[in-house]
N, C-alpha and C positions, 0 to 999 in steps of 0.2 A: 370551629368546634362544632357547630350545628352539622354540617358536613360529616363529620363522624361520628357524633351521635345518632343520625338518622343510620348509618351505616350498621352501626351498634346495633338499634333495635331491630332493624331488619334481620338480621343474621343471628342477633340472639334468639330471636323468637323461630328463625327456620331451624337452628340449633336444638332447641327445648322441643321441637315439633319430631325432629328427627331423632331425638334420643328417645324419644315414646315408642317408634317404630321398630328398636332395638338394630338401627342400620349403627354400629359404633365407628365404622370407617368414616363415612358418611356426615357423621356428627362431630368429626376433629376435623374434617376438612371444609365444614359450614363455620366453624369457630377462628379459622385462620385469619379470616377480613377483621375480625374483630380485636382480635390479639396484637396483630402487626400494626394493621391499619386505625382502627380506632384508638387502640394503643399505645401508638407511636411515639406520643410526645411524653409519656410518661416514662416509657423506658429509655427515649434518647435524655430526658431531664436525669434518669436514675444513673446513667450512665457517667454523665458529666458529675454528678452529684460525689459520684464514687471517686472518680479521678481528682477531683478537689477536697478528696477525704470529709467531705459533711453527709449530713443528712436531712432530707426533706420528705414531701409528700410521695414525690416520683417515687423514690426509694421503697417505700413503702406498697405504693400499687403495683408498682414493675413486680415488686419481689413478691408478693403475693398473689397477682393472676399468673406470673411465670411459674409457680410452685404446681400451681392447682393444674396450668397447660401441661409442663413437661412431665406430671406425675399422670394426666390424662391418655398421652402418648406410650408412657408406660404400661399404664392399665390395657390399653386397646390392643396391644403386643401380647400382652402375656392371657388375656381375657380376662381380664377383673373388672367390677365397676370403675367409670371414669367417672372425673368430676367437672366434665368440661364446662356445663354450665355455670358452675361457680364462677369460671374465668371470664366469660364472655356477659353474666348480669354484672360480676364486679365493675369490670370495666366501663359497662353501659350507666350502670346506678351514679358511679364516680362523674362520668360524663354530664348525666341529668345534672348534677348539683354544678359542677363547674360551667356547664353553660348557662344557667341560671344566675352564677354568680356573674360571669360575664354581662348576661344581660342587664343586670345592675348597676354596675359598673360603668356600662355604656349610657343607658337612662342617665346616671347621675354625670356624664359626660356632654351629654347632649343637652343638660339644662342649663350650662354654661353660654353656649350660641343660641339655646334655643332653636327655631324653625327660620332661621333667614332664609329667605330665598334665595332658590340657585338660581332663576330666571328672573330677567326683569325688563321691564318696558323700558326702550332706550329710544330716544330719539334720534333718527338718523338722515339726515337730508328732509327733513321737517316731516317725515313719516314715523310711525310709532311701529318699533320692530322689537321681539322677543328675541334677548339674548343672554347669553351664560353670564352672570354674576362677573366673571372673572374678565369678562372682555371690557367691562366697564373703570372708565379712568377719571382723572380729575382733567374738570371741563366740560363733562358730559352732562346732556339732562337726561334725566330719568324720571317716568311718570309714577306715581303712587296713588293705589286707590283703596277702598276698605278693606281692612285684616290684613293688609300686607304688611311683613315685618322688613323695616327700612336696613338693607344690608349695606348700605355706605354711610358717608357722614356727607352733610350740605348746607347747601342753603336755599330756602323756597323761593323759587324764582316767578312761580305765577299758582294762586288758588289759595284754600284754605282750609286746613285740615285739624281735627283733633286726635292728639298721639298719647300713646299711652308709655311714659318713660321711667316704669317702675325697674328698669334694667340697670338705668344709671340714679335713681333720686330715692328708690325703692317705695316711692308714692304712687299705687294705683290708680287714682283718679287723673282721668283723661285732661291735656291742657290744649285749649286754643291756639294754632299758630297759624301765622300768616306770611305774606312777601316780606324777606327781608329773613326772616326767622331760620334759627338753626336747626337742623334735624341731626342728630346721632343714631348711628348704626345700634341695632338692637331693639331699637324702639318700636312701636305698633302702633299702626293709621288707625284710630277706631272708627272715625267717619271722617267726611271728605275728598278732596281730589286736590294733587297738587304735582307742579313740574319742579324737581330738586336739582340745582345745579352742584356737582359733585365735588367735594373741598377735600374728599379723603375716601381713598377706595383700597380693597385685599388687604396686605397684612398693615397696611397703616389707618384704616379704620379701628373706629374707639371698639367696635363688640370684638374684633381680631386680636386688639390689645390686651383686652382684658381676658380672652381665652387663654394667650399667651401667658400672661400673670400667674393666672390659676394653676395652669398646668404645669408650673414651675415650683408652685406653691406646693401642690398634691406631692410634688417628688420628694418631700422633705420625710426627716424621722423627726418625731418629738421624743424626749428624752425617756420615755416607758418602753418606747420599743426596742431600744438598747436591752433593755431587760428580757423581754420576751423574744430578741434574738437567742439570747443565752439560752434560755429555755429550751426553745426548739432545737437549739445543735445538740444537746443532750438528750432530748425527748425520743429520736429515732433510737439512737443506740440502747435505750432501756427497754422502748417496745420490742427491739430484735430479739433482747434477752428474756422479757416477759412471752415471748412469741416460744421461742426455744423451750423455754420451764414448762409452758403450756402442754407442749407435745409431750417432753419427757415426762412429765407429773400423768397425765391423762394414760398414756402406752403403758410406762413401767412400773408406777405405784398403781394406779386406778383400776388398771388391765384391761382397757381399750383397746381395740385393734390399731393398727398405725394409720388405718385409713380414719377412722374415728379422730383420733390425736390429731391429724393432720389438719383438719376441718377447723378442730378449736385454733388451732395454733395459725390458721390462714386467718379465720376470722378476729383473732388480736390484730395481725397486720393491717387488716383491711379497715377496721374502726378506727385506728388511733391516726390518722391523719393528723398533722399540725397546722393545716390549712385556714382554720378557724384563728387556731393562735394568730397567724401570721395577716391575717383579715382584719382582726379587731380594731389595730390601730389605724392603718392606711383608710380603711374605707370608712371611720370616724372621720378623719380628716378632711377626706375628700367631700363626705357629705355636709358636715359643717362650712367649708370655703363654700359649698355652694350656694348652702342657706344665706351665708353672708351678701352674696354676689345679688340675690332675690331682692335684699334689704338695703342695696346701694353701698356696700360695705365689699371694698375690692382686698384681697389678703395677697401681697404678692410674697411676703417669706412665711410660710406654714408653721415655720419653727416657733413665731411671737404667740401663735394660741396657745400654745404649754406654758410660755412667761407671762402672760399677762397679770396672772394672778401675784408676780411677785412687786409691780408697780408699785413704789410707795409716796412716788413724786410724779407731777405732771408741770412740765412747762409748757405755757401757751404763748404763741406769737399774737399778739392785738391785732393789727390792721389785715383786714381778710379773713382773719382765721375766727376771733370773737366779735369781728366787725362784720358788717356786710361787704366792706371794700369796695363800697360806692362813695367815694370819695367827692364831698360837694366843697363848693367855696363858701363860705360863712362870710369873711368880709375882705377887702383890700384896698391897699393905698397905692396910690402911683404919683413918684415924684418925678418922672421923668414922661413925656405923653406919648413914646413909643415902647413902655417897658413891658407893659402887658402883651402887646402885638410880638415883640421878639421872645419872651418868655415862652409864650404862646407856641411859636414858630420852633423852639428849640425842643421844648418837653415834648411835641408831637410827635417827634422821634423814639421816644420810650414807650415801654408797654405798661410800667408803673401805675396803679391806681392813681396814684397824687399827680403825676403827669399827666394821665389822660383828664383829669379835671382841671387841671392848668390850661391845658391845650385848649379847653372851650371858653376859654375868657376871651378870645379874639378870633372872628371868624376870618379875617385877614391875616392870612400866613407870607413867611418872606422864605427866599431858599437860603439854606444854612450849611456853610461851604463847610465847618469841621464840626462833629460831635463825637462825645464819651461820656460814657456812664459811670460815677462812683457809686456801686452798690450801697444802699442804706447811705447815704449821704448826699447825693446831688448830681447834678450835669452841669457841662460844658459844653459851649457852643461858639462859632465864629460866624458872624454874619458881614459879609465884605469886611470893614475895618472895624468893627465894634467885635468886643469878647464880654461872652454874656456866660454867669456862672449863677446858677439857681439852686438853693439847697437848705438845709438847717443852720442857724444861726453859728455853731460851732464851725461846721464846714466854711460858711462866708469867713469868719473872721481868721481863719488861714491863709484864704485868698484874696481878701476884699478889705482897702479901709473901711471901717463903721463910722470912723467920724463923729459927726453929731448925733449918728442914730444910735449910738451904743447903748442907750438906753429903751430904745425901742422892743415891744414885744410881737411876737408874730411866730407863725409858724415855719414859712416859707421865706427868704428873701431873695431879693433880685438883685443882681450886683451888674452893672454893664461899665464895662472900664474901669474897674476898681472903684465905681461908688454904689452906694445903695439907691436902688432907683425903683423900689417898690417892694412892699411887705404883703402877704398874703396867708390869711387864716382859714385853716380848713376843718371839716368837720366829718364825720364818720359814725353811724348810727350802728348801736351794739344790735347784734343779729337777736331774735327773738328766742328764747327760753337759753339763752346763756347763764343768766343768773342763775335758775335753778340747777341748771349743770353743774356749774361751779360748785355749788353750796351742796349738790348730792354728791359729788367726788369729795367733798369735806368731808361730810359726815360719815363715808365710808373709812376716813381715816388715811385717806390720800393728801399729800402737801400739795397745795396749787401755788402756781407761779407764774405771773403773766411777763414776760420779757419783749420789750417795746424799742423802736428806735423814739418814740416821740420824747419829747422832752417835760409833758404834762399829761398823766392821763386822771379822769375823773370818772367816779359812778361806781368802783370795783371798792367796796369798804372790805374790812377783814380779810383782803388778800395781798400775800406780800408781790410787791414789783417794782421791778427793774426799769429804769427810764433810760432813754438816751443811748441805746445799745446799738451798735454795729453788728454787721451778720457774724464777725468772728468773736466779738464779745460775748455772744449768744452761745457760740461752741463754749467759751473758756465758762461760763457759768455753768453749763451743764457737766464739764470734767470738774470743775470744783466737786458738785452734787454728788459725781461718780464717786471721786477720791474719799468722800464723807461717808461711803458706802452704801447710798442709796440707788434704788433702782429705777432709773429715768425716763420717762416717755416725754418725748417732743410732740408737740402740735402745731403745724405752721404750714405755712404755703407751699405747694408740692414744688415750685421752681425756687424761689430768691431764699429760701431756707434748709435749701440741700446741705449744707454743712452740719447745721443742727439738728439734722434729722436722722444724718449719718451716726453723728458722734453718741447720739441717746441710744439707751438701750434696746429701745422700742421707738422708731419714726412713725410719726401718724400726720399723713399728708391731706391737706385739702385741696380737692381739685373740682373742675366746673365739667368735669368727664369728657373734655375738649381732645385732648393729646395726653393720654396718659404715658406713653413712651417718654415724656419730658419729666414725669413728675418722680422726686425722690420721695424715699419712707417706705417701711414694710407693709403698710397699710394706706388705703386711698379711701376718704370717706369724702362722699358729695354735700353731707349734712352733717356738721359738728353735733348735733344732737344724737347722732348715733353712737356716740362714743358709748353709753352705756349699753348698749345692745354690742357692742362688739366686746364688751366684757362678759356679758351675758352668755355668747356662744364662746369664749374660752372656758367659763365655768361649765356648761353643758359639753362640751368637747369631753374634758377630762371626767366628766362623769359616765358619759357613754363610752369611752374609753374601757372604763373600770366596769361598765356591765356588759360589755361585749368580751373583756377577759374572763370575769366571772363566768359567763357563760360558758366560753371553750373551755375554761380547766373544768368547769362542773360536768359539763356534758363527757368529756373523755375521762373523766375520773370515773363515773358511772359506766360508760359504754365499756371499756377496756377489760373491767373484771368481770361483766356480761359475758362480753365474746368469749373471755376465757374461760367461760362454763361454770362461773362461781355460783349461780342460781339453777345449774343444770340438777333435775330434768324438767325444774318448775318453771324456768325462762330459758329457752335455749335460742340464740342467734346464730344463724348460718352464715356464712362467709359474706355470701352476695347481698345479704340484708342488713349486713354489720357495715359494707361500703356505702348501702344506702343511708342508712344511719348516719354515719360519717358525714357523708355529700351535703347532708339536711343541715347540718351542724354549720356550714360554709353558708350556706342559704339565708339561715336564720339571721347571722351576723349581718349578712349582706342588706337584709330588709330592717333588720333593729335599727341600723345606721341610718338608713333613709327615712326611719320613721320621724 
């Protein structure tokens, strides 16, 4: 677009200069590159639109510039004044607006990935070499210094740095990290030096996953866009009729020459491009999605931005969602001397937060010959001739004899060879700000429900709690709420609650930011306290779209009558300046969306 604009500026200037010299043939020749090269995309788009029996901006720009161009050829032949300046300036001014609009869209797209380094310092044969980031693979070592934006995911192998992780957490304050700590792509090194062992690169890196999700979200249409599309489809035919009537009224009724009447007609076509209408919604969506990213909110399904206002019920998972997910062992009983060692060995094969806590009960581990995990219930393992089952009491009762342990209380039971061999009690702290968050949602008229697999939940007063639920039970709960005509948002773990996230009208997943590709949900949050911000962004989007549409409709409703000559001779808008005015409408919508 920039090349076509530059060509348009150069040959438009030459055309106008030659027009003052009186060499009409040379004037026409100098306009050819502008009409055919600079205006190529508009002519091509117009032909495509006409074949599809529809109307768009390309039809109006191509038609108005073509009328002026071919009239000028006729005028040159018969020796009357041409309007070739209208052709070149109209196309060039439209290109000015469209190039600026494209720049703003490009600027928005850049904010997704930021300025991730194209070149990195990679250790090859114990030497530091500058290579393209595409040459970095898992297992490589790269060097990070002051000001570097991290292009890959990895673990610090050596050194200490302060890192800004606002792209992940939304928190701008730098965090100190040293050997063994993880660094996520898109973060920025504020100070320090480190060697990073690469664990994920290329399209698998976190920032690439974010960019892909955002691109997909930006492609959606919110409901109001359907209305805009219908308006745009009838807008062009109406403008063509207005343009024709402008010519007829000025020439046959008001007595203007065909030449003067034609200028009014072309001005109507040039001023009435519906592109500002078309931009009003998508530019607002793009801008809001990018603002969300900067606050640690990744919107994977753009449609939910328009639907969040419908949410009247929010169902929350407990462990890892409302709580820190850092399960600690509160107490335990061991009825067989190797019970904890066996339990720790089996649980070490699971990634569940409870399993990780149990796996730390014994430093000594033994080889597990068989392993199977029952999501939301427990695990099974076999060590030599011993069968180990670990899980909630109800799960254990179905697979193990409780005998004299029937009345024992505990969160997790260990069963070895059909006998209760140990009982573990766990605890998990509630995240900071959670109580305030739930109360705020309730004060806004949203029904709050906690759905958890735990048998006992304490500390949440005046909140509806559903205990002892398996993942499929949470799905059934959401279905029941939807059948009762509730619009349900489910907030939970990005992986373990994937079914519930998919079943809800809106799925909001919490994730550490390490592997977005595995996370289910329409939205991914890195902090549960970002939920009010998510609702705020949704409200701002609706407001921004309405503002953009009001501007686009208002601008066109004023510009078209003025171009048709309703205020003539007090105010007169030549075709080329009508095109410039129309072009600026798109630029203003783009800029306002970004503000």
